C-alpha positions as CSV (number, residue, x, y, z in Angstrom):
1,M,3.7,8.7,23.8
2,T,5.7,11.2,25.3
3,E,5.0,14.1,27.9
4,S,3.9,16.5,25.2
5,E,1.2,14.2,23.9
6,K,-0.2,13.5,27.1
7,S,-1.1,16.4,28.1
8,K,-3.0,17.0,24.9
9,A,-4.5,14.6,25.6
10,Q,-5.8,15.9,29.0
11,L,-5.9,19.2,28.0
12,V,-8.8,17.1,25.3
13,I,-10.2,15.5,27.4
14,V,-11.3,18.5,30.5
15,T,-11.5,21.5,26.8
16,G,-14.3,17.9,26.1
17,L,-15.8,17.9,29.4
18,V,-16.4,21.9,29.6
19,V,-17.5,22.2,26.1
20,L,-20.2,18.9,27.0
21,Y,-21.3,21.1,29.8
22,F,-21.5,24.2,27.8
23,I,-23.6,22.6,24.8
24,F,-26.6,20.5,27.3
25,K,-26.5,23.2,30.9
26,S,-28.0,21.0,33.0
27,K,-28.5,22.8,36.9
28,Y,-25.9,20.0,38.0
29,P,-22.7,20.8,36.6
30,Y,-21.6,16.8,36.3
31,F,-19.5,17.3,34.0
32,L,-18.2,21.0,35.0
33,M,-17.2,18.8,38.0
34,A,-15.5,15.3,35.7
35,A,-13.1,18.0,34.1
36,A,-12.2,20.2,36.9
37,A,-11.1,16.6,39.0
38,V,-9.3,15.4,35.5
39,G,-7.0,18.2,35.3
40,V,-6.1,18.9,38.9
41,L,-5.5,14.6,39.6
42,S,-3.9,15.3,35.2
43,L,-1.7,17.8,37.4
44,A,-1.8,16.6,40.6
45,I,-0.8,12.8,40.4
46,P,0.5,11.9,37.0
47,V,0.0,8.5,37.1
48,V,-3.5,9.0,37.7
49,G,-3.7,11.7,34.5
50,D,-1.7,8.5,32.5
51,L,-4.6,6.1,33.5
52,I,-6.9,8.5,32.8
53,V,-5.5,9.0,29.2
54,K,-4.7,5.3,28.0
55,G,-8.3,4.7,29.0
56,W,-9.4,7.4,27.0
57,Y,-7.4,5.9,23.7
58,K,-8.5,2.2,25.2
59,I,-12.5,3.9,24.7
60,A,-11.9,5.8,21.0
61,E,-10.4,2.7,19.5
62,I,-13.3,0.8,20.6
63,L,-15.3,3.0,19.4
64,G,-13.2,3.7,16.5
65,A,-14.0,0.2,15.6
66,I,-17.8,-0.5,15.8
67,N,-18.4,3.1,14.6
68,G,-16.1,2.4,10.8
69,K,-19.4,-0.9,11.0
70,I,-21.8,1.0,12.3
71,L,-21.1,3.0,9.1
72,L,-19.7,1.2,6.5
73,S,-22.5,-1.1,7.2
74,I,-25.0,2.5,5.8
75,V,-23.6,3.2,3.3
76,F,-23.5,-0.2,2.4
77,F,-28.0,0.2,3.2
78,V,-28.1,3.4,1.5
79,V,-26.1,4.5,-1.5
80,L,-24.5,0.6,-2.2
81,F,-27.2,-1.7,-2.3
82,P,-30.4,0.2,-3.9
83,V,-27.6,1.1,-6.7
84,A,-27.0,-2.6,-6.9
85,V,-30.8,-3.5,-7.0
86,V,-31.9,-1.3,-9.9
87,A,-29.2,-1.8,-11.8
88,K,-30.5,-5.7,-11.0
89,M,-34.2,-4.9,-12.6
90,S,-32.0,-3.9,-16.0
91,K,-32.4,-6.3,-18.9
92,K,-29.0,-4.5,-20.3
93,N,-25.8,-6.7,-19.8
94,P,-23.4,-4.1,-19.5
95,L,-20.6,-6.8,-19.0
96,G,-21.4,-9.2,-21.1
97,L,-21.7,-11.8,-18.5
98,K,-24.6,-13.5,-19.3
99,R,-25.2,-15.8,-22.3
100,D,-27.5,-16.3,-24.3
101,S,-28.9,-19.9,-24.3
102,G,-25.9,-22.3,-24.4
103,K,-23.6,-19.9,-27.2
104,S,-20.3,-19.4,-25.7
105,A,-19.6,-16.0,-24.2
106,F,-17.3,-15.4,-26.7
107,T,-17.6,-12.4,-28.9
108,D,-16.0,-11.9,-32.2
109,R,-14.7,-7.9,-32.8
110,N,-13.6,-8.0,-36.3
111,H,-11.3,-4.3,-36.1
112,K,-8.9,-3.0,-37.7
113,Y,-5.9,-0.8,-34.9
114,G,-5.1,1.8,-37.2
115,A,-3.3,4.4,-35.4
116,K,-5.7,6.9,-33.8
117,D,-6.4,3.2,-32.1
118,L,-2.9,4.0,-30.4
119,E,-2.6,7.7,-29.7
120,Q,-4.0,7.7,-25.8
121,V,-4.2,3.5,-25.1
122,W,-5.2,4.5,-20.7
């Protein structure tokens, strides 16, 4: 990671803490003090700034792993599962996967191919 990227990450952390201060507007300025501490420590002691950035990226990695699983689970149970249940409850067999009492799954299609069948194959 270059020094420019580290500086950008530190600036993002400080800006985020300042924005949180303005969002929550508590009578104790903890977010503002944390933003000042991160900013001053990053400028005064570069090693501490590097550790703050490494910790920030580690937290982001953990949250990314957790959020991905949570969001995919929500999409599955809110969108895909109900669609699958509704499709299962219908009597149709659109893919022809269910057999009719011992018959073969093979279906005869007596179709004579012509020039029109080859115009738009895909």
